[in-house]
Every structure is written in C-alpha cells, then in structure tokens.
C-alpha positions as CSV (number, residue, x, y, z in Angstrom):
1,M,-32.8,-32.4,37.2
2,E,-34.4,-35.8,37.4
3,N,-33.6,-38.2,40.1
4,S,-35.1,-41.4,41.7
5,G,-36.0,-39.6,44.9
6,E,-32.8,-40.8,46.6
7,R,-30.3,-38.1,47.5
8,W,-26.9,-38.0,49.1
9,L,-25.3,-35.3,51.2
10,I,-21.5,-35.5,50.6
11,V,-19.5,-33.4,53.0
12,G,-15.8,-32.7,52.5
13,L,-13.9,-31.6,55.6
14,G,-11.3,-28.9,55.7
15,N,-10.4,-25.4,56.8
16,P,-11.6,-22.2,55.1
17,G,-9.1,-19.6,53.9
18,A,-6.3,-19.3,51.4
19,E,-3.6,-20.3,53.9
20,Y,-5.1,-23.8,54.2
21,E,-5.9,-24.4,50.6
22,K,-3.3,-27.0,49.6
23,T,-2.7,-28.5,53.0
24,R,-3.1,-32.1,54.0
25,H,-6.1,-31.3,56.3
26,N,-8.0,-30.0,53.3
27,L,-8.2,-33.2,51.3
28,G,-12.0,-33.3,51.9
29,F,-12.4,-29.9,50.2
30,M,-10.2,-30.9,47.3
31,L,-12.3,-34.0,46.7
32,I,-15.5,-32.0,46.8
33,E,-14.0,-29.5,44.3
34,L,-13.1,-32.4,42.0
35,L,-16.6,-34.0,42.3
36,A,-18.1,-30.6,41.5
37,T,-16.0,-30.4,38.3
38,R,-17.0,-33.9,37.3
39,L,-20.6,-33.1,37.9
40,Q,-20.4,-29.7,36.1
41,T,-21.7,-27.8,39.1
42,S,-20.3,-25.4,41.6
43,V,-20.1,-25.4,45.3
44,K,-20.6,-21.7,46.0
45,R,-24.1,-21.2,47.6
46,V,-23.9,-20.5,51.3
47,E,-26.1,-22.8,53.4
48,C,-25.7,-23.6,57.1
49,R,-22.2,-22.0,57.3
50,S,-21.1,-24.3,54.4
51,L,-20.4,-23.8,50.7
52,F,-23.1,-25.9,49.0
53,G,-24.0,-27.2,45.5
54,R,-26.0,-29.9,43.8
55,G,-25.4,-32.3,41.0
56,E,-26.4,-35.8,39.9
57,I,-24.6,-39.1,39.9
58,G,-26.3,-42.0,38.1
59,G,-29.7,-40.3,38.3
60,K,-29.4,-39.6,42.0
61,L,-29.4,-36.1,43.5
62,V,-26.0,-35.4,45.1
63,E,-25.6,-32.4,47.5
64,L,-22.0,-31.3,48.0
65,A,-20.9,-29.3,51.0
66,M,-17.7,-27.8,52.5
67,P,-18.3,-26.6,56.0
68,Q,-16.7,-23.2,56.6
69,T,-16.5,-23.5,60.4
70,F,-13.0,-24.9,60.6
71,M,-12.3,-28.7,60.9
72,N,-12.9,-29.0,64.7
73,L,-16.3,-27.4,64.5
74,S,-17.6,-29.2,61.4
75,G,-20.4,-30.8,63.4
76,S,-22.4,-27.5,63.8
77,A,-22.5,-27.0,60.0
78,V,-23.3,-30.7,59.3
79,G,-25.9,-30.8,62.0
80,C,-27.6,-27.7,60.5
81,L,-27.5,-29.2,57.0
82,M,-29.0,-32.5,58.3
83,S,-31.9,-30.8,60.1
84,A,-32.5,-28.0,57.6
85,D,-33.9,-30.3,55.0
86,E,-34.8,-33.4,57.0
87,R,-31.9,-35.3,55.5
88,Q,-31.2,-38.8,56.7
89,E,-27.9,-40.0,58.3
90,T,-28.2,-43.1,56.0
91,S,-27.5,-40.8,53.0
92,L,-24.7,-38.8,54.6
93,L,-21.1,-39.4,53.4
94,V,-18.3,-37.5,55.1
95,I,-14.8,-37.2,53.5
96,S,-11.8,-36.6,55.8
97,D,-8.1,-36.9,55.8
98,D,-6.6,-39.5,58.3
99,I,-3.1,-39.3,59.7
100,A,-3.4,-42.8,61.1
101,I,-3.4,-44.5,57.7
102,P,-0.7,-44.5,55.1
103,F,-0.6,-41.7,52.5
104,G,-3.0,-42.3,49.6
105,T,-4.7,-45.3,51.2
106,M,-8.5,-45.1,51.3
107,R,-11.0,-46.5,53.9
108,M,-14.7,-46.4,53.1
109,R,-16.9,-47.4,56.0
110,P,-20.7,-47.4,56.5
111,K,-20.2,-46.1,60.1
112,G,-17.7,-46.1,62.9
113,S,-15.8,-44.0,65.4
114,H,-14.0,-40.8,64.8
115,G,-10.6,-42.5,65.1
116,G,-9.0,-39.4,66.5
117,Q,-10.1,-37.2,63.6
118,N,-11.5,-34.0,65.2
119,G,-13.9,-33.1,62.3
120,L,-15.5,-36.6,62.5
121,R,-15.6,-36.3,66.3
122,S,-17.4,-33.0,66.0
123,I,-20.0,-34.4,63.6
124,I,-20.6,-37.5,65.8
125,D,-21.1,-35.2,68.8
126,H,-23.6,-33.0,67.0
127,L,-25.5,-35.8,65.3
128,K,-25.4,-38.1,68.4
129,T,-24.7,-41.0,66.1
130,Q,-21.8,-42.8,64.4
131,D,-24.1,-44.3,61.8
132,F,-23.1,-42.4,58.7
133,A,-20.7,-43.3,55.9
134,R,-17.2,-41.9,55.7
135,L,-14.3,-42.0,53.3
136,R,-11.0,-41.5,55.1
137,I,-8.0,-40.7,52.9
138,G,-4.6,-41.5,54.4
139,I,-2.1,-38.7,54.9
140,G,0.1,-40.7,57.3
141,P,3.8,-40.1,56.9
142,D,6.5,-42.8,56.5
143,H,8.4,-41.4,59.5
144,P,7.6,-40.6,63.1
145,L,6.0,-37.2,63.8
146,T,7.0,-34.8,66.5
147,N,4.1,-32.4,65.8
148,A,1.0,-33.9,64.3
149,S,-0.9,-30.6,64.3
150,R,1.7,-28.9,62.3
151,F,2.0,-31.9,59.9
152,V,-1.7,-31.9,59.0
153,L,-1.7,-28.1,58.4
154,D,1.4,-28.3,56.2
155,K,1.3,-28.4,52.4
156,F,1.9,-31.7,50.7
157,S,5.5,-32.7,50.0
158,K,6.7,-32.6,46.3
159,N,6.3,-36.4,46.0
160,E,2.9,-36.4,47.7
161,A,1.7,-33.5,45.4
162,A,2.7,-35.5,42.4
163,E,0.6,-38.5,43.5
164,L,-2.4,-36.4,44.6
165,P,-4.3,-36.1,41.3
166,D,-4.4,-39.9,41.0
167,I,-5.5,-40.3,44.7
168,L,-8.3,-37.8,44.3
169,D,-9.4,-39.4,41.1
170,R,-9.7,-42.8,42.8
171,A,-11.5,-41.2,45.7
172,A,-14.0,-39.5,43.4
173,D,-14.5,-42.9,41.7
174,A,-15.1,-44.4,45.1
175,I,-17.7,-41.8,46.0
176,E,-19.5,-42.3,42.6
177,T,-19.5,-46.1,43.2
178,A,-20.9,-45.6,46.7
179,V,-23.8,-43.4,45.3
180,T,-24.6,-45.7,42.4
181,S,-23.9,-49.2,43.8
182,G,-23.8,-48.7,47.6
183,I,-21.1,-48.4,50.3
184,E,-20.3,-52.1,50.4
185,A,-19.6,-52.1,46.6
186,A,-17.3,-49.1,47.1
187,M,-15.5,-50.8,50.0
188,A,-14.9,-54.0,48.1
189,K,-13.4,-52.1,45.1
190,F,-11.5,-49.3,46.8
191,N,-10.5,-50.2,50.4
C-alpha cells in the first residue's frame, strides 16, 4: 500500500455486542463499517481493546478503529492507540452520535469540547487535549425526551432507519473529503 507518509486514525464510537448493533449510540461503528466496505478492507484485528483495520483514501493511509470498551470508556482504547504507534492528535478524527443536534445533521470540527457526549469526554480526559477532529452526527429527536439514556440505546425509528443509508453515505463522503482535502474543506461542504 503506497501512501504519502500522512496517515489518519479514524475512530468510530459505539458499544460492543449484538444488543447495541443498530442503536442510535452506534452510529460511529456503522460509519466505520461503511468506510471499511468502501475501502475494501476489514476492521477485525484486535489492537488496544479496539477492532482495527487499514485502508487508503486518496493515497493516504487510513486506520479505522472501533473501541470495544463501551462508549463511556472509549478514552482508554483511543489513548492506547495514540501512544502505541506514536500517532499525532492532528491526524485523529473521532465519529460520534450527538443527541443535541437534529437527526441527520452533521457537524465536523477541527477541535472542541465534548458537548456532553460521554465517549468524547472520555477521549479528551485520556488524551488531555481537545485538539482533535470530530464528526458528530445528530440523533436529536423532534420531541422532548424523558429518558435520554434509554433514547440513545434504542434502535432507530422506522422513519430514521429509512434515512440512515443516505446519512451514512454523506458522512463517509465528509470523512473522505477531510482526509483528501482537509477538515476545513469538509466543514464547508458538509456542515
């Protein structure tokens, strides 16, 4: 696999286990699986308590990871991946769901706070920095919630599930744009 020396670590957040597979909180895993399919690779090797694989986007090495530590403990897996191979925060991109933004809306940012997302909070705590890119995909409902924890662990509604393939395709396009053209280009096109 040739590449220009630049590489990205793209981490999708979610929860391991069949019972969480198609839940709102596992959008990060779903997007990593779609990227792996596009890149004709697999994310099956175990590294740092994560499922891990490699591919290439636009001549750049892309490492895909799905921490198997559960969402709220994602930082330990990501911290291990970052230190295991002397990866740089500037080439880390984390994918998470976000209950605070409307369903299907995307927000790419070069850095920022956790915004209440516990997986991002765990990563920030472990890396001791907020200076890494993230793509947040909205799962926010169009109605008030009585139990946010239950909502994020529920499966998508029928209407949401119908829209999901298009949302994931756009999100994969956003990741590919970020890798080939930079975070700002992806923000301008997809936010």
